[in-house]
Structure formats: structure tokens, C-alpha cells
N, C-alpha and C positions, 0 to 999 in steps of 0.2 A: 286496560283502562280502570277496571275494578281495583286492581292492585294499587295504581297511582292515586285513585280517588280515596281509597282507605288510608293511604299514607299521608295524603294531604289533610284529611279530616283528623287524623291522629296528631299531626303537627299543629293543627288549629285548636287542639284541646278537646275535640269532640269525642265522646266515648260511646261507641256503639257495640252492643254485645256481639262477640264473635270477631271483632275487628282484628284481634291479635293473631287469628289464624293465618292472615296474610304474611306473617313473618315465617311461616313454615313452608319450606320447599315442598315437602311431601303433600301438603294440602293443596297448594297451588298446582302441583303436577297432576294430582288426581282430578281437580276441577278442570284443568286444561284438556285432559283426556275426555272427560264427560262432555264438555262444551263442543269440542271438535267432532265427537261421535254423533251427538244429537243434531248438530248442524248438517252433517253429511246425510244423516237419515231423513231429516225433514226437508232440507233444501234440495237434496239429491233427486228426489222424485220429481220436483218441479223443474229442475234443470234438465232432466232426461226428457220430460214432455216438451220443453222448449226446443231441445235439439231435434226431437222427432218432428215437431211442427215445421221447423226450417229445413227438414230433410238432410240433416247433417249426419249421414250414415257412412259406414265403413265400405270401402270399395275392395272387393275380394277377387283375387285371381285364383283359378283352379290349379293348385300345385300338387294335387294328389294327396292332400292331407285329410285325414278322417274328420268329418264334421265341419270342414272349412266353408263349404258353400252355404251352409245354414247360417253363417254369421253375416252374410251380405245384408246390408241395410241397417245393422245394429248401430245405434248412435255412438259417435266417437267424440273426442275432445272432452271426455269426462274428467280429465285432469283438472278442469276448472273446479269441480266439486272438491277435490283434494286440496287445492290451493286455498280456496275460500274457507274451508274447514280448518286448515292449519292456522290461517290468519285469525280466525275467530278465537281459537284457544289462546294463541300467543298474545294478541292485542288485549285480551281481557285479563290475563293472569301473569304475564311476563313483565319483568322490569325492562321497559323499552329504552332506558338510558344505558343498559348494559351493552358493551361493545360487541360481545359475542352474539347477542340477540339481533343487533343491528346488521351484522354481517350475514347472519342466516336469513333475515328478512330480505336483504338485498339479493342474496343468492336465490331465494325462492322466487322472487318477482322476475329476476333476470332470466333464469332457466325456464320459468313459466312463459315468459314473453317469447323466448327462442322457440320453445316447443309449440306454442300457439301459432306462431308465424308459419312453422312447418305444416301444421295441421290445416291452417287456413288455405295455404297454397294447394294442398292435396284435395281438400273438399270443395272449395269455391273456385279455384283456378283450374281444377281438373287436371293437375299435373301430379301423376302418381309418385314421382320421385321426390316431390316436396322441396324443401329447402336443400340446397346442395350440401354434400358432405363437407366441402371446404368452408362454406358459410357457417355451418354448425360448429365446426372445429374452431374457427376464428372467434365466434361468440363465446365458446367455452374457455378458450385460452385467455380472452380478455377478462372474464370473470375470475379465472385462476390468478391472474396478475393483480387484480383488484384486492382479492383476499390476501395474497402473499405479501404484497407491499404494505397492506394494513397491519398484518402480523409483524412485519419488520419494523414499521415506523411508529405504530401506536404505543404511547406510554402506558396504556391500560391493559395491554396484552403482555403479561410477564409471568414468570414462574418464581416460586420461592424455594431456594435450594437448601437453605440452612435456617434452623429455628433456634433462637437463643435459649429458650426454655420450653421444651416440648410438653411440659405438664399441662394438662387440660382439666378444668373443673366443669362438671355438668350441672348447669343451673337452669331449672325450668323457667321458660318464658322470657329468657334474656338472649341477646344476640352478642356474638363475639366480635373480635377485631377483624372484620372482613373475612371471617372464617367461612361464610356462606353455608352454614349448617343450620339446624333447627334450634337447638337449645344448648349451644356450646359457648363457653367463655374461656379464652386462653389466659392462663396466668402468666405466661411469658410475654416478651416483647420482641417484635421483629426489628432487626437492625437494618439500616438503609441498604447495606451491601447485600442483604438477603434477596432483595428484589432485583431480578436480572432479566435482560433481554437475551433469551437463550435459543440456540438452535438444536437443543436436545429434544429427543423424542423417546417413545417407549418401545422396547423390544423384549421378547421373552427369553428365558433360559440363562440370563446373566444376573449377577448378584443384585445390582441396583436397578435392573430393568431399564437401562438408559443407553441410548446411542446418540452421539453428537455428530452432526453433519460436518462439524469442523474437522473431524478426522479424515474426511475425504479431500480436504483442501491441500493443494500442492504447495501453497505459499505459507509464509510466516509473517508476523508483524501486521502492519496496516493492510497490506495486500491480502494476507490471510483472513483478516476480518471481513473484507469485502467478498472474498472468494467463498467463505462459508455461507454468507447470507445469499449469494448468488445461487449456490447449490441448493440451499433450502427453498428459495423462491421457486426454482425450476421444479423441485420435487413436489411442491404444493400444487403447481400448475398441472403436472402429470397426474397426480392423484385425483384432482377434481375432474379433469377431462376423462380419465379412465373410468371413474365411477359413473359419471353421467352417461357415457356411451354403453357401459356394461349393463346398466339398468334398462336402457333403451332396447338393447338386444334381447333382454330377458322377457320383455313385454310381448308375448306371442300366444299365450294361453290364458283362458279365463281365470283370473285370480292369482296367476303365477307371480307377476312382478309386485303386485300389491301385498300379497301375503309374505313373500320373501323379504320385501323391504320393511314390513312391520316387525318381523323377527329381528332384523338388523337394527332397527330403530330402538327396540327395547334394550339391546345390549349397549348401544352407544349412549342411551340415556343413563343406564347404570354406571358406565365408565365415567360419564360426565359428572354424575353425582359423587362418585368416589374421588375423582380428581379434585373436586371443589370442596372436599370435606377434610379438614385438618387431621382428625383422628384416623379416619379410614385410609387416607393417603400415607400417613406415617406407618400404620399397621401393615399395609401392603407394600410399603417401601417404593411407592411411585411418586412422581412429581405432584406437588400441591400447586394447583393453578387457581388462584382466586377468581371467583366470578363464574366458573363453569357450571355451577349449580343451575343457572338460568338456562343452560343448554339442555339440562335434564327436563326442564319444564317445556322447552320448545319441542324436544323429541317426544314428550308425552302427548302434546297436541298432534304431532306427526303420526304417531301410532294410532291415536284416536280417530284421526281423519281417515286413515287406511282401513280401520275396522268398519267405520261407517260406509266407506266406499265399497268394501267387500260385500256388503249387504246386496248391492246391485251388480257387482262385478263377478261374483262367484258363479260357477257353472249352473245353468246357461246364462251368460252375461247379458244384462239389460243395457249395459253401456261399457264402452272401452275408454281407457284413460288417454290413449293417443300419446303423441310425443309431448303434448302439453303436460301430461302427468309423469311419464317415464323420465324425461330429461330433468324434471324438477326433483323427483325422488333421488336420482343419482347425484344431482348437484348438492342437495341437502346432506346426504350421507357423506360425500367426499369432504365438504366444507366442515361439517361437525367433527369428523374424525381428525382432520388437520388441527382444528382449534383445541382439541383435548389431547393433542400429541399422541394419537394412537393410529396414525395412518399406516404404519408398517404392520399392523395387525389385520388390515383389510383383506389381504389375500386369503386369510383363513376365514375371517368373519363373513366376508362377501364372496365366499368360495363359489356360490352358484353363479353370481355375476362374472366372476373371474373365469370360470370354465366355459360359460356361454361365449364370452369374448374370445377366449383362447381357441375355442372350436372353430370360430369364424376365421381367425387369423391362420390357423394351421390348415384348414380346408383350402383357403385361397392359395397359400404357399405350396401345398402338396399338389393342387390341381395344375398350377403353372409349371412346377418342376416336372411332373409326369408328362405334361403336354410337350415340353421341349425334348424329353427323353424318348417317349414312345409315340409321339405324333398325335396323341389324344389325351385329354385330361382325365385323371382318375380322382376318386374321392376317398377320404378317410371315413366319413360318415355319409349316410344316404342323403342327409340334408342338414344344414346348419341355419340358425343357432341350434345347440345341442338338443333342446327339447323337441324339435321337429323330427329328429332322428327316430325317436320312439313313436312318433305319430304318423310317419310316412307310410302310405299304403303300397308304394311302388317297390319292386325288388329288381335290381339289375345285377345278376350273377357275375361275379368276377370283377366288377367295377368298383366295389366298395371294400375298403380295407377292413372295417369293423362291421360285420353283418348286423342288420337291424332286427329287432324282435318280430316274430310272426306268430299270431296276428298282431297288428299294431295295437299299442295300448290306447285306451280311451284317455282324452285329455284331462278329465277329472282325476284319474289315477296318476297320471304323470305329475300334475300339479301337487297332489297330496304327497307324493313321494319326494318331490323337490322340497316341499315344506319340511318334511321330516329330516332330510339331509341338512337343510338350513338350520333347524333347531339343534342338531348335533354339532354343527360348526359353531353355532352361537355359544353353546355350553362349553365347548372346547376352548373358545377364545377367552371366556371368563376364567376357566381353569388355569390358563397360562399365567394369570396374575400371581398364582401361588407356586409356580414352577420356576426355580432359579438355581 
């Protein structure tokens, strides 16, 4: 709103000192981070008190995990703090007419509502299973199709594949031709054919860092055109569903999901900045996607909200995010990665979420297989998702394929080590942009 207010005043001829700062993505990104963090810190304490007053606490079953029983009664549904903090930074400093910001706002509210419903059923209806897995999946799939069809049909979501004259002149205080950078003016002109509705995305290790879903189409001509978009739409749905569920499974230790998501958010913000910057995208030989600089501002608010939330969620947690937060974080990560055409980098960037999800799938599959073969189910890890394997106090000799550490690790140590792995994966993802 501040951004739009200043733009309106500028158009009306009003000159306020510092007004030109709103033209700078870097300034707006920093202010969005500060606004989201401060809101989480200030409002978070009041929201936690409100949750305590209404006895909205976590229900805990004794699964033999170290420090688990002590969490009983800790306020949950703290994802509300994250959502409100993100909205604060975004509404103040983002361009709300930008299609990417609109999609991310819809995704935030959609996933937040889905998670809130699940938490509400658990807390107030006293149904520990919450919203059914089928209902969650349907909600995530619907969001996936909303985003995918918008990417397909919206004339505002395009990539520029060719530049007539790539020469760029740096001029302080001026804005370029939809370059979405701070102080750049392009001396060349884009031709109409340069703006395309593309099914291309980014992959590492190849010269142009590009993969086209059209290559997976078994058809040519008109049918091929529909087939490539059908493949791309389905891929977008799969990415959004997988990210949302992966983050949800990772939310099991104090600060684990929030800290890991913040690390991922920083990288996505950087990639969005680079993709929306003419000079940087040309230098790195990646697709130039006009308008994605606003995603960088959104992700700045995202990271700021998580930093503020960690003030209360770090060990020992004063509040849990619940599904209200975890589903929202995963949805935002998945949608933003799709919009900047970096979804195929997510298995590396979101390696923590990927391994947490994979551990659950492998555990279930191995248990069913061994039950049919030996008459009793066996496990790969003592407990899944993976972080609980290092926290489990129980030891069942001969029944677990991968022995757990003894004594079990403290959850603060597990969280810190997962953060370190997340940072390594994040840096490796950025390094891939130079490997071709």
C-alpha cells in the first residue's frame, strides 16, 4: 500500500523526499523483511496469549520421543502469525497488480485456510486425525490447477527468449523497459516475437540451462501444443502438492520447518531477483522473466515472517505453527519455484523436505513388503519422518534396517544439523547456475 501510495503521489506531481526509493527492488525487499519481522515479534506475543487464553494447545501422544511429553499444551495454530506477517510486508511494499504477487497471495490464503481447517478440527472437534488426507490432497490439487491454468492462460506470464540489442546502459535513478531492475535502462528494443508463452524451465549442467516440457510430448502440430501444456500443468500440480506435503512432514521439531523454509526462501528470492534482471539473467544465461522481481520482495517478507516466528518457535517452543503454517510454507515455496521456472531445482534446494517425504514413503512401502514376506512388518528407520529417527528413545534389535544413534540426539541438535545441511544444499543450488 505504501508502494502504491507513493506511485500515486508521484503521478500527481507530489514530490516527497525519499519517494524515489520505491523504484528500487532492493529497498522494498529490505523494508518488507523488516515489516514482516517486526509484525511477527510484536503481534506474535499477543497471538500466543490469545491461543493460551482459549486453550488452543497441542495434543501429544507418547511415542517414546525424547522431550515429547513436555510439549503437551503448547499453543498451536501459530501459523496465523506467519501468514499475517507475510501479508503485512507484501501489502505494504509489493506491487499488488503484479500477476505473480496475486498468485502468491491466493496460494498463501488458500493453503492457510486448508491448514487452519485441519488444525481447527484437531483442536476444537477433538479429532486427532484432523482433515482427512484425501481432503487435504484435493485442496492442494485444486490450488495446483488454479496456478497452472493461470500460468498457461495469463498474457502477463511470459518469458523473453531473444533480445534484439542486449546492450545495457546503467543510468542512476531511471527505470528501464520492464526490466524490473533498480537502475537499468536497456538501449535495445524487444521485438514482439521475443515475448512467448513458454513451457521451458531451468535445469543444471546444460549449456542454456533450459528444459522444454514439449520434448516429453508424443504428438506434433496442434495436438503437440495441447500435450505439452497438459504435461506442464500436471507437473506444476505435482510440484505444489509435493512441496506442501513435504513441509508439513518436516514440521516436527522446534524451529525445524521454520528455519529450513527460511533458508529455502532466501535462495528462491535470489533466483527470482536474477530471473527478473536483464543483466544478471543474460550473464548467467538463464531465462529473463519480466516481473519476477516482485517475487523477490514477497520472499523477503516470507523470510522476515519466519525470522520473527523463530523468536517464539525456537527451542523450547512457545508456539507451534501447526498445519496452518506448514501447509502454507510449502505452498508458497512450490508456487514461487514454479513461477520463476526453477521447480526442477527443488529436489536439491528442498532436499530436507524431499528426504523427509521419501523416508515416510519408503518406510510404508518396506513395512508392507516385509509384512507380506515375513508375516510381520519391519522398518528401515526406527521412526519417520526422518528427524524422529534421531530422536527416538526406543531400540528394537533386528527390526530396524538402519540403526538409530544411541543415546538419542537432543532435538535442538537435530534441528541445528538439519539447518546446516539445508544451508549446504542452498549454496549448492546457487552454484549450479554457473555449472553448464
